[in-house]
N, C-alpha and C positions, 0 to 999 in steps of 0.2 A: 927243721919243719919234717914231719912224719913224711914217708912214702907211701902210705897207705891212707885212704879217705876216712875223713872222722866218720864215726856210728853213732855218735851220741845225740840220737833224735828221741824225743818221747811223746806221746800223745798228746800233753798239756801245751806244746809250741805252737798254740793259737795257728793251728791246721797245717802246719809243715811237718811233715813225716818222712821216714828213710824212703826213698824210692825202691820199687821192687828189684830193680838191676843198678847196684853202685858202682857196678865195673864197668863204665863207659869204655867206650873204644877209644885208645889213644895212641899217639905215636904212629901215624901210618904214613911217612913221608912218600912213599912209593906213588902212590896215586896222585899227590901233588906235582909230579915231576914233570908233566906235561907243560902246564901253564907257565911253569917256573922257567922251563929250557926255551919255550918258545916265544919269550916277550922279546920286545926289543930295547936295547940299552943294556947298561950294566945290571946283571941278575942278582937277587939276591941268596942267600942261603936259607934253608929252610931249618930253624932250630929245634921246633916242636910242631906236631898238629894233636888236634883232639877231634872227636866226633861226638854229639850229642845223640841223646836219643829220638830227638825230635828237631824240626824246623825252629831256627834261631828266632828269638824274639828280639833280644838286645845283648850287648856286652860292655862292661866297665872296668877300666883299668885304675888300680890304686897306683899313682904315679910314684909313690915312695917307697912300696915295697914291691911292686911288680906283680902283687898277686890280682887275678881277675876273676870277676863276677859275671856268670853267664847265665840267660834264662832261655829256656825251651817255649814252644808252644803246648808241650804238655803239661806246664806247670812247674818243671823241673828246676831248681837253682843248682848252680854248681860253683864251688871255687877253687881255683886253679891255681898253684904255686907258679914262681917265674920259670918253671922248667916244664910248665905243663901238666905236672902231676895233680891228680885230684886230691884236693884236702878236705872237703865235705861236699856233701848233695843231699837235697832236701826236695821232697814233693808236696805242691800245695794242692788243696781241695779243687780249687778253681783256678783259671788262668790267670798268669801275671802278665798286665799290660805295661807297666814301665818299672824300672828298678834303678836307685842310685847307690852309688858305692864312694866311700870317702878314699883321698888320697894317701891315707896312713893305713888303708886296709882293716881299720878296728871294726868297720861293718856299713850296715847299709840299710835302705828303706824299699820295700816293694810295694807296688800298688796292686790290690786285688780286689777286683768289683770296684766298690765304692770304700775300700777301707786301705789304710796305711798300714806295712806291718814294719817294725825295726826290728834287727837282727844283728849278732855279730858275726866275726868271719868264720864261726862254726856253724852259721846259720841257726842259732840258739835265738830264741825270742824273746824281745823286750816287750816295749810298748805297741799298742796298736791306736788307730784313730779312726773313727767313722767320718766320712766325706758326703756333702749334700748331692754330689753330682761325678760322674767318672773323671778319671785323670786326662789330661792331653800332654803335660808335660812335666818333668822333675829333675832336680838336680840336687846335689850333697856338698856341703861346704867342705873344704880341704880335710879339715881335723873331725868332721862327721857331727859336729855341734848343732847344725842348722840343715835343715831341706826345704827347698821351695817347691810348691807345687802348684802346678796350673790345672783348672777344671772347667769343664764344658760351658759353665755360665759365665766366663772369661773374668773369673777372679782368680789371683795368684797370691796364695798364704805362704806365709815363712813358719815353719814350726821349730822349735828346740827338740834336743835328743829325748824328752819326755813327752812329746806329744802336744805342747802347748803352743798355740798360735802367739808368735809375736807381733806379724803385721800381716797386712792385707791390703791389694790395691786391684782395681780393674781395670781392663784393657779394652778396644774396642773389638778384639778378635783373642780368643785364647792363644796362650804362648805355648807353641808346640816345642821349642827348643829354648832351654833355660841354662845358664852356665854362672858359676861363683867366680869372680877374680880371685887370685890368690895373694897378691902382694898389697892390695888395696881393698877396703870395704866396699862391695860392689855388686850387683846383679845385672846380667845381661839377658836379655830375652828377645825372641823374635817369633812372630806368628807365621802361619804357612804364608802369607802375603800381607802389604800394608802396615805391621805393627814390628817396630824394632827399636828397643829402648834400654836405659839403665837407671836404676835405682840404688840408693844406698840403704845400710840395713835400717834406718829409721823410717824406710819408705817413703822416703821422700824423691821425686824423679830428677835425676841429674841431667840426662838430655833423651830426646827423642826424634827418631828419622823416620821419613816416610818412604817405604820400599816401592820401587817400580816395578818388581817382578817377585813370582813365587820364589819360596825358597824350601829345599828338599833336606838341608841338613845346616847345622852350625859347628864350627869348631874354632875354640878360644884358648888361645896361646896362656901357658902359666903365669907370664910375666906380664901378662894384659897386653900387650903391645898392639897383638894383633888379634881381630874378629873377623873369621873367615866365614862368608855365607854361599853354600851350595847353590847358584842360582840359575840354574839350567841352561837355557841356550845365552844368558848373560855372563856364562863363565865363573869363576871362582872370585865374588868380590871380596875386596880387603878393606875393611874401616880400622882405625886407631881406636884407643881406649874412649875417647872422647866422642866416640860416633861417626867421625870424618871419613866419607871414602877417601881412601888413598890410592886407588887403582884396581887391577881385576889381573888375573892369572886366565889365559885362553887356552884350552888344550884341544880346542877343535871338536869337541863333542858336549854332549847334554848332560852336565855335572849335576849330579843328585846326592852325592856323600862326599864329605871331607872331614879331615883331622889334622892338627899340628903338634909340634912337640911344644916342650916347653919355651923355646926362646924363638921360635919360627924359623930354625935351620932346615927342617924340613917339612913337607905337605903331602900329606896322601889324599886321593880323591877317587871317586869312582863315577861313570856315567850311566846313563840309562841304555847306553848301546854295549852295556856289560862289560866295559874296558877298567883296569884299575891301574891308578897313575902314582908313581914317586916322582915329587917335585924337589926342586931345590929351592933356595930363599928366594930366589927372583923370579920363579915359577919354570924354570927349565925342566925339561922332562929328564930325569936320570932313567927311568924305566917304565913300560908299560907291559901289558898282558891281559888276557881275556881267561879269567877262571870257570871253571866248568859250572858254576851257578852264581847267581845274583849277588854282588857284595851287599850286605845287610848293615854291617856296622864295622868302624875302623876306629882303633887307638893307637896312637902312635907314643913309642917311648919317649921319655922325658927329654933324653939327652938326642935323640933325632938319629939313632945307629939303625932303627927299624920299627916294627909296627905288627900290630895285631889284627889279622883281617878275619871278619866273621862272615860266613856265606849262609845265605837263605837255607841251604842244605843242612845245614847245623856243623858243618865243617868249618875248623877254627884253624888258623895259622900263623905262627909267629915267625916273620921274616927278617932277616937281619943283612944289613949292608956293611957292617963294621963301622970304622971312623967316619965322621961325617963330612 
C-alpha cells in the first residue's frame, strides 16, 4: 500500500473532490497519554492516532483488510490503512450523514442528503441513487454486493452494488441500527425503541422482538452468535442469532455505545458519563478510562486484540491489548 494519500479525484466524481488540505494531522500519541495512563485495569498500547479536520460523524472498519473509512462533519471522507496512514481523502459538497463500508475494503456507500453514493477504496465514485426520504441507518454486506438503507418513512430497502433495489419492507419505527450476518444470510435491525427484528435476503421476517428500553447502539459479532444492544440504564443487553435475550452486561453506567469482535472474545463500550470500557467475554472489565472527548464510534479488531475508538473531536485512536 502506498504511504502517501491517493490524489486521483476528478470533478466528474458525483460531487466528491480533493480536500483543500489532504495532509491531515496523524500519529500524535503524546496527547492520548493521559487517558491511557490514568485508566483502571490493564492499559492498552497506542498503535496510532489520527485527527480529522472536523468533528467525527462515523467510522467503519473493513474486518478483512483493516482499512478504515472515516467521515467528518465537513463532508470529508478518509480511508486509512491498518497503520493509520492516509490512503485517500475526498470532500463532498454537502454533509455526509451516514456511511457503510465492506469487510473486504473494496468500497462503500455514503448518504448525502437524499442520495446514495457508491465509491471504491480510493473514493472513486460509481453509481448514485436518489431516495424519497432522508436516511436513518445503513449497513453493507461483507463483500460489498448489497447495502441496506432505512429512511424516515419507516421503510428499509436493500440495493445491489448497481443501485437496483432488490427488497423493501416497512417497520413501525425506522431502523436506526442495521447489520448483516456474515456466516448466514440475514439482516438484523433495531430502532431507537420498540423495534428489533431479523429478515432474510428474500425479505421474509425471521423473528421480531419487542424492546422495553431505548437503544443507543448495536454491535453484532461476525459469526452472528451475539447481538449486543447498548440499552442505557438497562446495560448491554445480549441476544443470540434467533433474537432470544441471553443476559446482560452491567457496568454501572449508562451505556450508549457498543462494538464486539468476530467471535465475542472482547466487547468495547462507552457510557453517557464519558467512560470507555474494554470487557472480556463474560462482561468483566479489563480496562476503563475517560477520554478527553465523547466516544462517537467504536470498531473492534476481528481477533479481539484491540479496537479503534473515534472521538467526537475527530481524534481516532487504535488501541492494542496484544493477545486475547
